[in-house]
Phi, psi and omega in degrees: 000319178299320179294317180297312182292325176298315178297321179296312183291321176297320178299319179297313181295315181293322181299322179297317181292312182295318181297323177295318179292318180295316180297321179291330184274313187231005177105159186289335180296326180297329179297315180291326178295316178296321179296319179296317179297317180298320179292323177294318178297317179296318180297318178295321179295315181293329178292321181281328183218079180293152180292147177285153180229128177245132181280137176288156181238024180250151175287162179303318181293318177298321180297316180294318178296319180296321179295321181292319185280325188258344182257173179253032181302316177300320178296322179293324176295318178295322178297320178296319180292315181294332180299331180291331175294320177294321179294324177295318177291337179293354176299333180240003182218119179293324181297312179295326178297316180295316179298319179296319179297315180296315181297318179296316181296316179296318180295315181295314181292324175296319176295323178301317179294314180298317180297314181294320178299320182290314184288328179290337177283348182289317183202115180292333183278347186244030184297321180297314180293320178296317179297317179299312181297318182294312183290323176299317178297317180298311183288326177295314177297319178297320180293317180295313181290330175296317178295317178296319180296320179298313179295319182293321179296321180292328184263328187231351175095181186296320182299321179294323177297318180293324177296318177300317178297317179296318178298318179298318180296319179294317178299318180297318180295316179296319178297319180295315180295317179297320179295320180298311181292327176296318178293323180293316178296318178297320179294322179293322179292330178276356177079026178290139184296141175081007184238013178291140181296146181289148178286000000 
């Protein structure tokens, strides 16, 4: 998942730069033509050599515990939250604003990878449904908070928007931690190996 998302995000960043250069040189229509050709090449490649798929052999609770212990998801949540402090300070400093934007993007994309890895470990047979539920939740939350941020910026300014972002990050982190411990306690009660509470 990390490899896939890294390739996706690098592609997005490079595409923005390349599309800007191409549009400036030969016009915006050429950008869409190149994108169409690239998608056709990718489709032909995937048809000839589809990616291999391996089924996970861990229970849902074990998967969640493994993600908590072995990944840096809590650190990524903290990075997302702390980035809002930098963005608030960026009201008077372009450098801090840029650093805050980079920190926020890295934290959000890192969480995106961790979230997808965790939900895909729940059921190999339900990946389409899991992806649909996850992405709908992400975009719905983004749309709601975008609307709130717009109204808040008009009424209270940039600092209020950053406070809202920080509060949202803290709520997300607390919800994630509570879900982890709830799953761990449930797994221990069901007698799943490796999930017994510590003495």
